DSSP file (Angstrom, degrees, kcal/mol; ACC not computed):
  #  RESIDUE AA STRUCTURE BP1 BP2  ACC     N-H-->O    O-->H-N    N-H-->O    O-->H-N    TCO  KAPPA ALPHA  PHI   PSI    X-CA   Y-CA   Z-CA
    1    1 A M              0   0    0      0, 0.0     2,-0.2     0, 0.0     0, 0.0   0.000 360.0 360.0 360.0 135.1   -0.3   16.4   -8.1
    2    2 A E        -     0   0    0      1,-0.1     2,-0.1    26,-0.0    26,-0.0  -0.501 360.0-114.6 -75.2 138.5   -0.5   12.6   -8.2
    3    3 A K        -     0   0    0     -2,-0.2    24,-0.2     1,-0.1     2,-0.1  -0.424  28.8-113.2 -70.0 144.4   -1.1   10.8   -4.9
    4    4 A Q  E     -a   27   0A   0     22,-0.5    24,-2.8    -2,-0.1     2,-0.3  -0.472  34.5-117.3 -71.1 151.5    1.7    8.6   -3.6
    5    5 A K  E     -a   28   0A   0     43,-0.4     2,-0.4    22,-0.2    24,-0.2  -0.700  30.3-174.5 -94.8 145.0    0.8    4.9   -3.5
    6    6 A I  E     -a   29   0A   0     22,-2.2    24,-2.6    -2,-0.3     2,-0.5  -0.998  13.3-148.3-138.4 141.4    0.6    2.9   -0.4
    7    7 A L  E     -a   30   0A   0     -2,-0.4     2,-0.6    22,-0.2    24,-0.2  -0.947   7.5-160.8-113.5 125.4    0.1   -0.8    0.1
    8    8 A I  E     -a   31   0A   0     22,-2.6    24,-2.6    -2,-0.5     2,-0.5  -0.924   8.7-174.9-105.7 121.9   -1.7   -2.1    3.2
    9    9 A A  E     +a   32   0A   0     -2,-0.6     2,-0.3    22,-0.2    24,-0.2  -0.966  23.5 133.6-120.7 116.8   -1.2   -5.8    4.0
   10   10 A D        -     0   0    0     22,-2.0     6,-0.1    -2,-0.5    22,-0.1  -0.954  51.6-138.0-159.9 140.0   -3.1   -7.3    6.8
   11   11 A D  S    S+     0   0    0     -2,-0.3     2,-0.7     4,-0.0     3,-0.1   0.614  85.8  86.4 -77.9 -10.0   -5.1  -10.5    7.2
   12   12 A S     >  -     0   0    0      1,-0.2     4,-2.3     2,-0.0     5,-0.2  -0.817  63.3-160.6 -94.1 116.1   -7.9   -8.7    9.1
   13   13 A E  H  > S+     0   0    0     -2,-0.7     4,-2.6     1,-0.2     5,-0.2   0.866  93.6  55.8 -60.7 -36.0  -10.4   -7.2    6.7
   14   14 A M  H  > S+     0   0    0      2,-0.2     4,-2.3     1,-0.2    -1,-0.2   0.911 107.4  48.0 -64.1 -42.7  -11.5   -4.8    9.4
   15   15 A N  H  > S+     0   0    0      2,-0.2     4,-2.6     1,-0.2     5,-0.2   0.927 112.6  48.7 -63.7 -44.7   -8.0   -3.5    9.9
   16   16 A R  H  X S+     0   0    0     -4,-2.3     4,-2.7     1,-0.2     5,-0.2   0.928 111.5  49.7 -60.9 -44.6   -7.5   -3.0    6.2
   17   17 A A  H  X S+     0   0    0     -4,-2.6     4,-2.4     1,-0.2    -1,-0.2   0.900 111.5  49.0 -61.8 -41.5  -10.9   -1.2    5.9
   18   18 A L  H  X S+     0   0    0     -4,-2.3     4,-1.9     2,-0.2    -1,-0.2   0.937 113.5  45.5 -63.9 -47.1  -10.0    1.1    8.8
   19   19 A L  H  X S+     0   0    0     -4,-2.6     4,-2.6     1,-0.2     5,-0.2   0.898 112.5  51.1 -64.9 -40.0   -6.6    2.0    7.4
   20   20 A I  H  X S+     0   0    0     -4,-2.7     4,-2.5    -5,-0.2    -1,-0.2   0.924 108.7  52.1 -62.1 -43.6   -8.0    2.6    3.9
   21   21 A D  H  < S+     0   0    0     -4,-2.4     4,-0.3    -5,-0.2    -1,-0.2   0.884 114.6  42.9 -59.4 -39.5  -10.7    4.9    5.4
   22   22 A I  H  < S+     0   0    0     -4,-1.9     3,-0.2    -5,-0.2    -2,-0.2   0.881 124.6  32.6 -73.3 -39.4   -8.0    6.9    7.1
   23   23 A L  H >X S+     0   0    0     -4,-2.6     4,-2.1     1,-0.2     3,-1.2   0.643  90.3  88.6 -98.6 -17.0   -5.5    7.0    4.3
   24   24 A E  T 3< S+     0   0    0     -4,-2.5    -1,-0.2     1,-0.3     5,-0.1   0.727  83.8  58.4 -64.8 -22.5   -7.5    7.1    1.0
   25   25 A E  T 34 S+     0   0    0     -4,-0.3    -1,-0.3    -3,-0.2    -2,-0.1   0.846 118.9  29.7 -72.1 -31.4   -7.8   10.9    0.9
   26   26 A Q  T <4 S+     0   0    0     -3,-1.2   -22,-0.5    -4,-0.2     2,-0.3   0.666 123.3  41.2-101.0 -19.6   -4.0   11.4    0.9
   27   27 A Y  E  < S-a    4   0A   0     -4,-2.1     2,-0.9   -24,-0.2   -22,-0.2  -0.902  75.4-118.0-131.7 155.2   -2.8    8.2   -0.8
   28   28 A D  E     -a    5   0A   0    -24,-2.8   -22,-2.2    -2,-0.3     2,-0.4  -0.856  49.5-153.5 -86.0 106.4   -3.6    5.9   -3.7
   29   29 A V  E     +a    6   0A   0     -2,-0.9     2,-0.3   -24,-0.2   -22,-0.2  -0.707  22.5 179.3 -99.4 132.9   -4.3    2.8   -1.5
   30   30 A A  E     -a    7   0A   0    -24,-2.6   -22,-2.6    -2,-0.4     2,-0.3  -0.887  15.1-152.7-118.5 157.0   -3.9   -0.8   -2.5
   31   31 A E  E     -a    8   0A   0     -2,-0.3     2,-0.3   -24,-0.2   -22,-0.2  -0.952  12.1-169.1-134.9 153.8   -4.6   -3.7   -0.2
   32   32 A A  E     -a    9   0A   0    -24,-2.6   -22,-2.0    -2,-0.3     3,-0.1  -0.994  21.7-142.2-138.6 143.7   -3.4   -7.3    0.3
   33   33 A E  S    S-     0   0    0     -2,-0.3     2,-0.3   -24,-0.2   -24,-0.1   0.707  83.1  -1.5 -77.2 -20.7   -4.9  -10.0    2.5
   34   34 A N  S  > S-     0   0    0    -23,-0.1     4,-2.2     1,-0.1     5,-0.1  -0.940  81.6 -88.0-159.1 176.3   -1.4  -11.5    3.4
   35   35 A G  H  > S+     0   0    0     -2,-0.3     4,-2.7     1,-0.2     5,-0.2   0.862 120.4  55.2 -64.2 -37.6    2.3  -11.2    2.8
   36   36 A V  H  > S+     0   0    0      1,-0.2     4,-2.1     2,-0.2    -1,-0.2   0.931 111.0  45.0 -62.7 -45.2    2.2  -13.5   -0.2
   37   37 A E  H  > S+     0   0    0      2,-0.2     4,-2.6     1,-0.2    -1,-0.2   0.893 112.3  52.9 -65.0 -38.9   -0.4  -11.4   -1.9
   38   38 A A  H  X S+     0   0    0     -4,-2.2     4,-2.6     2,-0.2    -2,-0.2   0.922 109.7  47.4 -62.6 -44.6    1.5   -8.2   -1.0
   39   39 A I  H  X S+     0   0    0     -4,-2.7     4,-2.6     2,-0.2    -1,-0.2   0.897 111.1  52.0 -64.6 -39.6    4.8   -9.5   -2.5
   40   40 A S  H  X S+     0   0    0     -4,-2.1     4,-1.8    -5,-0.2    -2,-0.2   0.934 111.4  46.6 -61.0 -46.4    2.9  -10.5   -5.6
   41   41 A L  H  X S+     0   0    0     -4,-2.6     4,-1.8     1,-0.2    -2,-0.2   0.919 113.5  49.1 -61.1 -43.9    1.4   -7.0   -6.0
   42   42 A L  H  < S+     0   0    0     -4,-2.6    -2,-0.2     1,-0.2    -1,-0.2   0.888 109.3  51.3 -65.2 -38.9    4.8   -5.4   -5.3
   43   43 A S  H >< S+     0   0    0     -4,-2.6     3,-0.5     1,-0.2    -1,-0.2   0.850 113.2  45.3 -68.7 -32.1    6.6   -7.6   -7.9
   44   44 A R  H 3< S+     0   0    0     -4,-1.8    -1,-0.2     1,-0.2    -2,-0.2   0.777 127.5  28.3 -78.6 -26.7    4.0   -6.7  -10.6
   45   45 A H  T >X S+     0   0    0     -4,-1.8     4,-1.1    -5,-0.2     3,-1.1  -0.230  75.2 148.1-127.7  42.7    4.0   -3.0   -9.8
   46   46 A R  G X4 S+     0   0    0     -3,-0.5     3,-0.7     1,-0.3     4,-0.2   0.858  72.9  47.5 -50.8 -47.1    7.6   -2.6   -8.4
   47   47 A T  G >4 S+     0   0    0      1,-0.2     3,-0.7     2,-0.2    -1,-0.3   0.785 104.0  63.0 -70.3 -24.6    8.1    1.0   -9.7
   48   48 A D  G <4 S+     0   0    0     -3,-1.1   -43,-0.4     1,-0.2    -1,-0.2   0.825 112.8  34.2 -66.4 -30.1    4.7    2.1   -8.3
   49   49 A Y  G << S+     0   0    0     -4,-1.1    -1,-0.2    -3,-0.7    -2,-0.2   0.165  80.9 140.0-114.7  17.8    5.7    1.3   -4.7
   50   50 A S    <   -     0   0    0     -3,-0.7    -3,-0.1    -4,-0.2    -4,-0.0  -0.400  48.7-133.0 -63.6 135.6    9.4    2.2   -4.8
   51   51 A R        -     0   0    0     -2,-0.1    -1,-0.1     1,-0.1    -2,-0.1  -0.760  21.0-117.3 -91.3 132.7   10.4    3.9   -1.6
   52   52 A P        -     0   0    0      0, 0.0     3,-0.1     0, 0.0    -1,-0.1  -0.347  37.1 -97.2 -66.1 150.1   12.5    7.1   -2.0
   53   53 A A        -     0   0    0      1,-0.1     0, 0.0    -2,-0.0     0, 0.0  -0.369  47.5 -96.4 -64.8 144.9   16.0    7.0   -0.6
   54   54 A P        -     0   0    0      0, 0.0     2,-0.9     0, 0.0    -1,-0.1  -0.312  30.9-132.6 -62.5 147.5   16.3    8.6    2.9
   55   55 A N              0   0    0      1,-0.1    -2,-0.0    -3,-0.1     0, 0.0  -0.825 360.0 360.0-106.0  95.5   17.5   12.2    2.8
   56   56 A F              0   0    0     -2,-0.9    -1,-0.1     0, 0.0     0, 0.0   0.454 360.0 360.0 -88.7 360.0   20.3   12.4    5.4
């Protein structure tokens, strides 16, 4: 089964490294240093990071 993708955006390299360490076994993790970089990544890979609709 393919891992779900998750994007971590934080200006602190230490925070990103910690979150990646925690999440990388369960998720395909990408990282961004700031919001502008995160939006750029999302716009280039929009379908990779689409959130499923809530199941009510």
